C-alpha positions in Angstrom: -20.9 -18.6 -14.1 -17.9 -16.5 -13.1 -14.4 -17.7 -14.2 -12.7 -16.0 -11.3 -11.1 -18.5 -9.0 -10.2 -17.8 -5.3 -6.5 -17.5 -4.6 -6.8 -19.8 -1.6 -9.0 -22.8 -0.8 -11.4 -22.7 2.1 -9.2 -25.1 4.1 -6.1 -22.9 3.5 -7.9 -19.8 4.6 -9.2 -21.4 7.7 -5.7 -22.7 8.6 -4.3 -19.2 8.0 -7.0 -17.7 10.4 -6.1 -20.2 13.1 -2.4 -19.4 12.7 -3.1 -15.7 13.2 -5.2 -16.5 16.2 -2.5 -18.7 17.7 0.2 -16.0 17.2 -2.1 -13.5 19.0 -2.6 -15.9 21.9 1.2 -16.5 22.2 1.8 -12.7 22.3 -0.9 -12.3 25.0 0.6 -15.1 27.0 4.0 -13.5 26.9 2.6 -10.4 28.6 0.4 -12.5 30.9 -3.2 -13.6 30.6 -6.0 -12.1 32.7 -8.5 -14.5 34.2 -11.1 -13.7 31.5 -8.5 -14.2 28.8 -7.6 -17.6 30.3 -11.2 -18.7 30.1 -11.4 -17.6 26.5 -8.1 -19.2 25.7 -9.2 -22.6 27.1 -12.4 -22.4 25.0 -10.3 -21.7 21.9 -8.0 -24.6 22.5 -10.9 -27.0 22.8 -12.4 -26.1 19.5 -10.2 -28.4 17.5 -7.0 -30.4 17.5 -5.7 -28.0 14.8 -6.0 -25.1 17.3 -3.8 -26.9 19.8 -1.3 -28.2 17.3 -0.8 -24.8 15.8 -0.5 -23.2 19.2 2.3 -25.6 20.3 4.1 -25.2 17.0 4.1 -21.4 17.4 5.2 -21.7 21.1 8.2 -23.8 20.0 9.4 -21.0 17.8 8.8 -18.2 20.4 11.9 -16.7 21.9 10.6 -16.6 25.5 10.2 -19.9 27.5 7.9 -18.1 29.9 5.2 -18.8 27.4 5.8 -22.5 27.7 5.6 -22.2 31.5 2.2 -20.5 31.0 1.1 -23.4 28.8 2.2 -25.9 31.5 0.2 -24.0 34.1 -2.9 -24.0 31.9 -2.6 -27.6 30.9 -1.2 -29.4 34.0 0.2 -32.9 33.7 -1.7 -35.7 35.5 0.0 -38.5 37.4 -0.2 -41.0 34.5 1.5 -38.5 32.2 4.2 -37.8 34.7 5.2 -41.5 35.0 5.3 -41.9 31.2 7.5 -40.3 28.7 8.1 -36.5 28.8 4.9 -34.5 28.2 4.4 -32.9 24.9 4.8 -29.4 26.4 8.2 -30.5 27.9 9.2 -31.7 24.5 8.2 -28.4 23.0 10.2 -26.5 25.7 13.3 -28.6 24.8 12.7 -28.0 21.1 12.4 -24.3 21.7 15.6 -24.3 23.7 17.4 -26.2 20.9 16.1 -23.9 18.2 17.0 -20.8 20.3 20.6 -22.2 21.0 21.0 -23.2 17.4 20.0 -19.7 16.2 22.4 -18.1 18.7 25.2 -20.5 17.6 24.6 -19.8 14.0 24.7 -16.1 14.5 27.9 -16.3 16.6 29.9 -18.6 14.3 28.5 -17.1 11.1 29.3 -13.6 12.1 32.4 -13.8 14.3 34.6 -12.9 11.3 32.7 -9.7 10.7 33.6 -6.4 12.2 32.0 -5.9 15.7 31.1 -2.3 14.7 29.2 -3.7 11.7 27.2 -6.0 14.1 26.2 -3.0 16.2 25.3 -0.9 13.2 22.3 -3.1 12.3 20.5 -1.7 15.4 21.1 1.9 14.5 18.3 4.0 13.1 18.4 7.8 13.2 15.8 9.8 11.3 12.9 12.3 11.6 9.3 11.4 10.7 6.8 14.2 10.2 3.4 15.2 8.7 2.1 18.6 7.6 -1.2 20.2 8.7 -4.1 18.0 7.5 -1.9 15.0 6.8 -1.8 11.6 8.5 0.7 8.9 7.7 2.1 5.5 9.0 5.7 4.6 9.1 7.5 1.2 9.7 10.7 1.2 11.8 13.7 -1.1 11.5 12.7 -3.1 14.6 9.2 -3.8 13.2 7.4 -1.2 15.2 4.8 1.0 13.5 4.2 4.7 14.1 1.0 6.5 12.9 1.3 10.3 13.0 -1.6 12.6 13.2 -1.7 16.1 11.6 1.2 18.4 12.0 3.4 16.0 14.0 7.1 15.3 14.3 8.9 12.4 15.8 12.7 11.9 16.0 14.0 8.4 16.0 17.3 7.4 17.7 17.8 3.6 17.9 21.0 2.1 19.2 22.1 -1.4 20.2 20.9 -0.9 23.8 17.8 1.2 23.5 15.0 2.6 21.3 14.6 6.2 22.0 12.0 8.5 20.3 11.1 12.1 20.8 7.6 13.4 20.1 8.5 17.0 19.2 5.0 18.1 18.4 1.6 16.7 17.6 0.2 13.2 18.2 1.3 9.7 17.5 0.2 6.1 17.9 3.0 3.6 18.7 2.6 -0.1 17.9 5.7 -1.5 19.6 7.5 -4.6 18.4 8.6 -7.0 21.1 12.3 -6.6 22.1 13.0 -7.1 25.8 16.7 -6.3 25.3 15.9 -2.7 24.1 13.3 -0.6 26.0 11.1 1.5 23.7 10.9 5.0 25.2 9.1 8.1 23.9 10.2 11.4 25.3 7.7 14.3 25.1 8.4 17.6 26.9 9.6 16.7 30.4 8.1 13.2 30.4 9.0 9.8 29.1 6.7 6.9 28.1 8.3 3.5 28.2 6.9 0.2 26.9 8.2 -3.3 26.2 5.7 -4.5 23.6 2.4 -2.6 23.6 0.2 -0.1 21.7 -0.3 3.4 23.0 -1.2 6.9 21.9 0.5 10.1 23.0 -0.9 13.6 22.3 1.3 16.5 23.0 -0.6 19.8 23.5 2.4 21.6 25.0 5.6 20.8 26.9 3.5 20.6 30.0 0.2 19.2 28.7 0.0 15.7 27.3 -2.4 12.8 27.1 -1.6 9.0 27.1 -4.1 6.3 26.1 -3.0 2.7 26.3 -4.9 0.2 24.2 -2.7 -2.8 24.8 0.0 -3.7 27.4 1.6 -1.3 29.9 3.3 2.1 29.7 5.5 3.6 32.4 5.4 7.4 32.8 8.6 9.0 34.2 10.7 12.1 34.0 12.5 12.5 30.7 15.7 13.1 32.6 15.4 9.8 34.4 17.6 6.9 33.2 15.2 4.0 33.1 17.0 1.5 30.8 17.5 -1.0 33.6 14.2 -0.5 35.4 12.3 -0.7 32.1 13.4 -4.3 31.6 11.7 -5.2 34.9 8.3 -3.5 34.3 6.5 -6.9 34.2 8.4 -8.3 37.2 8.3 -5.4 39.7 5.2 -4.5 41.8 3.7 -1.2 40.8 4.7 0.5 44.1 8.4 -0.2 43.3 8.3 1.4 39.8 9.8 4.9 39.5 6.8 6.5 37.9 3.1 6.0 37.0 2.1 2.7 35.4 -0.7 2.9 32.9 -2.3 -0.3 31.7 -4.5 -1.4 28.8 -7.8 0.5 28.7 -6.6 3.4 30.8 -5.9 7.1 30.1 -3.5 9.4 31.9 -3.6 13.2 31.6 -0.5 15.3 32.3 -1.3 18.8 33.4 1.5 21.3 34.2 4.0 18.4 34.1 2.1 16.5 36.7 0.5 13.2 35.6 -2.9 12.6 37.1 -3.9 9.2 38.4 -4.6 6.8 35.4 -8.3 6.1 34.9 -10.1 3.4 33.1 -11.9 4.7 30.1 -14.9 3.4 28.2 -14.7 2.0 24.8 -16.7 5.0 23.5 -14.2 7.4 25.0 -11.3 5.4 23.5 -12.9 5.5 20.1 -13.4 9.3 20.4 -9.9 9.9 21.5 -8.4 7.8 18.7 -10.9 8.5 15.9 -8.2 10.5 14.1 -6.6 7.1 13.3 -9.5 6.5 10.9 -9.5 10.1 9.7 -12.5 11.1 11.8 -13.4 13.5 14.6 -16.1 12.6 17.1 -17.8 15.2 19.3 -20.1 14.3 22.1 -21.5 17.4 23.8 -18.3 19.4 23.2 -18.6 23.2 23.2 -18.5 24.8 19.7 -15.3 26.6 20.8 -13.5 23.3 21.8 -14.8 21.6 18.7 -13.5 24.3 16.4 -10.2 24.2 18.2 -9.9 20.5 17.4 -10.9 21.0 13.8 -8.3 23.7 13.4 -5.6 21.1 14.0 -6.4 19.6 10.6 -6.6 22.7 8.5 -5.0 26.1 8.1 -8.4 27.8 8.5 -9.0 30.1 11.4 -12.4 30.5 13.0 -13.7 33.6 14.6 -16.8 33.3 16.8 -18.4 36.8 16.9 -21.2 36.1 19.4 -19.9 34.8 22.7 -22.9 32.6 23.4 -22.2 30.6 20.3 -18.9 29.4 21.8 -20.8 27.5 24.5 -23.3 25.7 22.2 -22.9 21.9 22.7 -22.5 19.8 19.5 -22.3 16.1 18.8 -21.6 14.1 15.7 -19.1 12.4 13.4 -17.0 14.6 11.0 -14.3 13.8 8.6 -11.1 15.5 9.6 -10.5 18.5 7.5 -14.0 18.6 6.0 -14.7 22.3 6.7 -17.5 22.6 4.2 -19.4 19.7 5.8 -19.0 21.2 9.2 -20.2 24.6 8.2 -23.2 23.2 6.4 -24.1 21.2 9.6 -23.7 24.4 11.8 -25.9 26.3 9.4 -28.7 23.7 9.0 -28.8 22.5 12.7 -27.9 25.7 14.5 -28.8 28.5 12.1 -25.3 29.8 12.4 -24.2 32.2 9.7 -20.7 31.8 8.3 -18.7 34.2 6.2 -15.3 33.6 4.6 -13.5 36.8 5.2 -10.4 35.6 3.3 -8.8 32.4 2.1 -8.0 31.1 5.6 -10.5 32.9 7.9 -14.2 32.2 8.6 -16.4 34.3 10.8 -19.4 32.7 12.6 -22.4 34.8 13.7 -25.7 34.0 15.4 -28.8 33.9 13.3 -32.1 35.5 14.4 -33.7 32.1 14.9 -33.1 30.1 18.1 -30.8 27.1 17.4 -31.5 23.5 18.5 -29.4 21.9 21.2 -27.1 19.6 19.3 -25.8 18.5 16.0 -26.0 14.9 14.7 -24.3 14.1 11.5 
């Protein structure tokens, strides 16, 4: 029998799982639940008393009372409850208010003797984050946000007391934005800005005029980089879409910017999202892409240059999963599946030529 003992009991692990689930529900309620999410939420709360208790405990600590209003709407008070003592949700709202006021009071009286400039300084963060060709890395920011950079990417960070401004100079990045409604989170790229108030989105910059945005959670507003949107950004969730000064892209949608003009955001399938964001797992996915386009994507992750000698090879359609930067694996697949000859002309150059045999129609790896 093994002498290894688990770090946590089964009960503790179950409680921890429920706490994680409750915090996720609170976060979703803060941005607003869809009808489908409301149904799932009701089912979740009915699973056990511990689910509901944990939920209300987390709600009491949340810094936005709109969550409590959402709870009140989902769990209306009947006539008997109205005539009795205050409902539990009302008590939670009062408790949350007291906690919030207490925190503000503590911060005020505890820090009033400090220099005002020192108080502002805690919000400041100015630095550059970058990766080299073939490298991918994640970075944590002072506000709790997380940035994941793809190959050969550069992001400049400029946080102040009133805003969180970032510039995607080159490459591609995933932004997991920490909640802070007092400071909009804006990413400038070329002539465009992408603003969010607590969301997850991916921006790929191909040039100053060509970009792609994929939103996997929340909402992102696309505007001109020269446009001052600090005030309007704080109202993204309150204003109707037709009053926003730009294009609003929501969860599960993709927007392509071509020649500085953002096309209408379109819903994308889960498969397409996985393909676009496969780099975050260090993978590349091709689904009927031409060999020329596939090699162009592969070249982003390596210093190797590909030369396609025979024109008809460029249009061959390939499909499969490849590890980013795995040139040898790709070449072996091209050779065995397409009978394509390859020759390394020097350290960083590979020439591809057509074999005498007729190649098949796709690669699956």
